[in-house]
C-alpha angles and dihedrals in degrees: 000000000000111000097179147334129218138181137179137181127190136181109243090217089063090056089049090051092051091048090053093047093047094040090237097311091116090074090052090051097048105034127071119226096269092045091048091056091052091045093054092048092050093044090052089057096041131358089210094053091047091054092046090052091050091047094050091049091049090050091046092054091049092049091045092051090052093047092054090046098237104098110200099329132111129327087020109078131158094256098037090080123047122187106218132169127246116225087265089060094250111143113236128184115235114197125198137193120353092353090059089051092047092052093045093048089058095045092238131165115190126200120197130191123190135185137171136198131181096290107016144047120201135187135188126192134188121192114201129187101229104161143024113290111251099207145357111344139188136185120258113285118252112242 
C-alpha cells in the first residue's frame, strides 16, 4: 500500500552558490558521513560531478521527507537519511537513529530514484507500507 510520494528538483547552480556562501559547510550539514566520503572523492576527480552528487542527495532527502509525510522535522533530519548505492548501482536510502526507528515502526519501505543533467538534479521517492507496523503509528502529515 502506498504511504506517500515525494519529488524534488533543484538547480545545481543554486547548490554551487550555497556552497560558495557557506565556504563548503553546506555539504557537511546535508550529507551523512558515508555520503560525505563519496562526495569528497567525486569532487576530487571533478568539481562538477561533486556538485551534481551533492545536489542529487539534497533532492533525494527532500523527496524522501515528503514521501514519509514529515517534511524536514524530527525525526527527519538531513543526516538521518543517507542515499547510498547498492553494488548494482541502485540508490537505496539508509536511515539511522530515531528516523530508522520511525520508519520501522510504520513498516515502511522507501524507494528513491535520482538523476541529474547539466543544470538540474531531480529525485523521486515512494514510501510503501510493506509490513506490519512494530510500534506507534500515524498517518502521513498534511503539508
